[in-house]
C-alpha positions as CSV (number, residue, x, y, z in Angstrom):
1,X,-34.0,-7.6,76.6
2,X,-31.7,-6.2,73.6
3,X,-33.8,-3.9,71.4
4,X,-32.1,-2.8,67.9
5,X,-30.6,0.1,67.7
6,X,-31.8,3.4,69.4
7,X,-35.3,3.6,68.3
8,X,-38.4,1.8,68.8
9,X,-38.7,-1.8,67.1
10,X,-40.6,-2.3,64.2
11,X,-43.9,-4.6,64.5
12,X,-41.9,-7.6,62.4
13,X,-38.6,-7.1,64.9
14,X,-41.1,-7.5,68.1
15,X,-42.7,-10.4,66.4
16,X,-39.8,-12.2,66.2
17,X,-39.0,-11.6,70.3
18,X,-41.3,-14.8,71.1
19,X,-39.5,-16.8,69.0
20,X,-36.2,-15.9,70.9
21,X,-37.9,-17.1,74.2
22,X,-39.0,-20.5,72.8
23,X,-41.9,-19.5,72.3
24,X,-44.3,-18.4,69.2
25,X,-47.2,-15.9,68.2
26,X,-50.8,-16.8,67.0
27,X,-53.6,-14.9,65.8
28,X,-56.3,-15.3,67.6
29,X,-59.0,-13.2,66.1
30,X,-59.2,-9.5,64.9
31,X,-60.5,-5.9,66.0
32,X,-63.3,-4.4,65.0
33,X,-61.1,-2.5,62.1
34,X,-60.2,-5.8,61.0
35,X,-56.4,-5.6,62.6
36,X,-54.8,-9.1,64.1
37,X,-55.1,-9.5,67.4
38,X,-51.9,-11.4,68.3
39,X,-51.2,-14.1,71.0
40,X,-48.0,-14.8,72.6
41,X,-48.1,-18.7,73.7
42,X,-45.2,-20.3,75.5
43,X,-45.1,-24.0,76.9
44,X,-47.6,-26.9,76.4
45,X,-51.4,-26.3,76.2
46,X,-51.9,-28.2,79.2
47,X,-49.9,-26.0,81.5
48,X,-51.3,-23.6,83.7
49,X,-52.3,-20.1,82.2
50,X,-51.0,-16.8,82.7
51,X,-52.4,-14.0,80.9
52,X,-50.5,-10.8,80.4
53,X,-51.8,-7.9,78.4
54,X,-50.3,-4.6,77.2
55,X,-51.3,-2.2,73.8
56,X,-55.0,-1.7,74.5
57,X,-54.0,1.9,73.1
58,X,-52.1,0.6,70.1
59,X,-49.7,3.6,69.5
60,X,-48.7,3.1,73.5
61,X,-45.1,0.9,72.2
62,X,-43.8,1.0,75.9
63,X,-46.7,-1.0,77.2
64,X,-45.9,-4.1,74.7
65,X,-42.0,-3.6,75.8
66,X,-42.9,-3.7,79.3
67,X,-45.0,-6.7,78.3
68,X,-42.1,-8.4,77.0
69,X,-39.6,-7.6,79.7
70,X,-42.0,-9.1,82.1
71,X,-42.9,-12.2,79.9
72,X,-38.9,-12.6,79.8
73,X,-38.8,-12.2,84.0
74,X,-41.3,-15.0,84.0
75,X,-39.9,-17.3,81.8
76,X,-36.0,-17.0,84.0
77,X,-38.0,-18.5,86.7
78,X,-37.9,-22.1,88.0
79,X,-41.5,-23.7,87.8
80,X,-41.3,-23.7,91.7
81,X,-39.9,-20.5,92.2
82,X,-43.2,-18.8,94.3
83,X,-43.7,-15.3,92.8
84,X,-43.7,-12.6,94.9
């Protein structure tokens, strides 16, 4: 994963990453404080689903970066590659 510069990426920069992986970001609801809850989707909706979560504590940006790195690693696998 290539991040912009020696700083944490901004929210718009983070939201642009899924498109570079061939996916999309959708808003699936909102928090009790009215903030959007976003979902990264990749592939057809009829395919099996895997849920990865991060940023339960919104200020911990490292969790989001780890989630993006995990998604990138999974997307590089062949559909027939066994997960270990």
